[in-house]
C-alpha positions in Angstrom: 4.6 -9.8 17.8 4.7 -11.1 14.2 1.6 -11.7 12.1 1.3 -13.4 8.7 0.4 -11.8 5.4 0.4 -13.2 1.9 2.9 -12.2 -0.7 1.8 -13.2 -4.2 3.9 -13.0 -7.3 2.7 -12.8 -10.9 4.0 -11.4 -14.2 2.6 -9.4 -17.1 3.9 -9.4 -20.7 6.8 -7.0 -21.2 5.3 -5.5 -24.3 2.6 -3.8 -22.2 3.5 -0.1 -21.4 4.0 1.1 -17.9 0.7 3.0 -17.9 -1.3 -0.1 -18.7 0.6 -2.2 -16.1 0.0 0.6 -13.5 -3.7 0.7 -14.3 -4.0 -3.1 -13.9 -2.2 -3.0 -10.6 -4.1 0.0 -9.3 -7.3 -1.9 -9.9 -6.2 -4.4 -7.3 -5.7 -1.6 -4.8 -9.0 0.0 -5.7 -10.9 -3.2 -5.2 -9.2 -3.8 -1.8 -7.5 -7.0 -3.1 -4.0 -5.7 -2.3 -2.4 -3.3 0.1 0.8 -2.8 -1.8 2.4 -3.8 -5.1 6.0 -3.7 -6.4 6.5 -3.6 -10.1 9.8 -4.5 -11.8 10.9 -5.1 -15.4 12.6 -8.4 -15.7 13.7 -10.9 -18.3 12.2 -14.4 -18.0 13.4 -17.6 -19.5 10.9 -20.4 -19.6 9.6 -23.5 -21.5 6.4 -23.0 -23.5 4.9 -25.5 -25.9 8.2 -27.5 -26.1 10.3 -24.4 -26.9 12.6 -22.3 -24.7 11.6 -18.7 -24.7 13.2 -15.6 -23.3 11.1 -12.4 -23.0 10.9 -9.2 -21.0 8.1 -9.2 -18.5 6.8 -7.1 -15.6 7.3 -8.9 -12.3 4.6 -7.9 -9.9 4.7 -8.7 -6.2 1.5 -8.2 -4.3 1.1 -7.9 -0.5 -2.4 -8.8 0.8 -4.1 -10.4 3.8 -4.4 -14.2 4.1 -8.2 -13.8 3.9 -8.0 -12.0 0.6 -6.1 -14.7 -1.2 -9.0 -16.5 -2.9 -10.6 -13.2 -4.2 -7.2 -12.0 -5.4 -6.5 -15.3 -7.2 -9.9 -15.3 -8.8 -9.5 -11.7 -10.0 -6.1 -12.5 -11.5 -7.4 -15.6 -13.3 -10.2 -13.5 -14.8 -8.1 -10.4 -15.7 -4.7 -11.8 -16.6 -3.7 -11.6 -20.3 -1.6 -14.8 -20.2 -3.2 -18.2 -21.0 -1.4 -19.7 -18.0 -0.6 -16.8 -15.6 2.1 -17.1 -13.0 0.4 -17.1 -9.6 2.8 -18.0 -6.8 2.2 -17.1 -3.2 3.7 -17.6 0.2 3.0 -16.5 3.8 5.4 -14.1 5.5 5.7 -12.9 9.0 5.5 -9.1 9.4 5.5 -6.7 12.3 2.2 -6.0 14.0 1.8 -2.4 12.6 2.4 -3.5 9.0 0.0 -6.4 9.5 -2.7 -4.1 10.8 -2.2 -1.8 7.8 -2.4 -4.7 5.3 -5.6 -6.0 7.0 -7.1 -2.5 7.0 -6.4 -1.9 3.3 -7.7 -5.3 2.1 -10.9 -5.3 4.2 -12.6 -2.7 1.9 
């Protein structure tokens, strides 16, 4: 049996050190907004204020329950250092045991 969870993607500025990024991500876990996060250093190319920019960033993938989406997005908007944070999400099907774990971890 498959159940759906939410995968949300955001980024943080690459100039932040790993400890700050880790603390920021741990806060989502501590608040019960996320069950699991993956953190990767990436290089992003984007348009900003009419200019093309290329900068290192921290790519953060968050796994959470569908019911936690609005609280997670609200927290991200309030706590994100970027003027316009990347907040992209999609539903994915997962196995029942993983779904149960995500639900348990995000219902705190």
